[in-house]
C-alpha positions, 0 to 999 in steps of 0.5 A: 449895434447891428440891429438898427441897420439890419432892420433898415435893410429889411425895410429897404428891401420891402419898400423896393419890392413894392416899388419894383412890383408896382404897376406903373413902369413909367413912374418906377423908371422916373424914380430910378432915374431921379435916384441915380441923378442924386448919386444913389443906386436906382433902388436907393441902396448906396447906403447899404453898398457903401457901408464901412462899419468902423468908420460909419458907426462912429459917426451915425447910429441911425439909417434910412428907414431904421425908425419908420415902418413902411406903410402898406 
């Protein structure tokens, strides 16, 4: 039951490392601010930090990035 979430966390980490190490700082800063305005963390990880295993698993079995590979 933990495998889809573990895969999604790994993919989120890869996507964030690509974003953080990209060359255009202004673009990155705007993406961070847009995520914060939307109620998320700058790196889009509120779904990781807000995880409540018992409550969440009963409702949702798919996580951001759990199914789609990161292009690159």
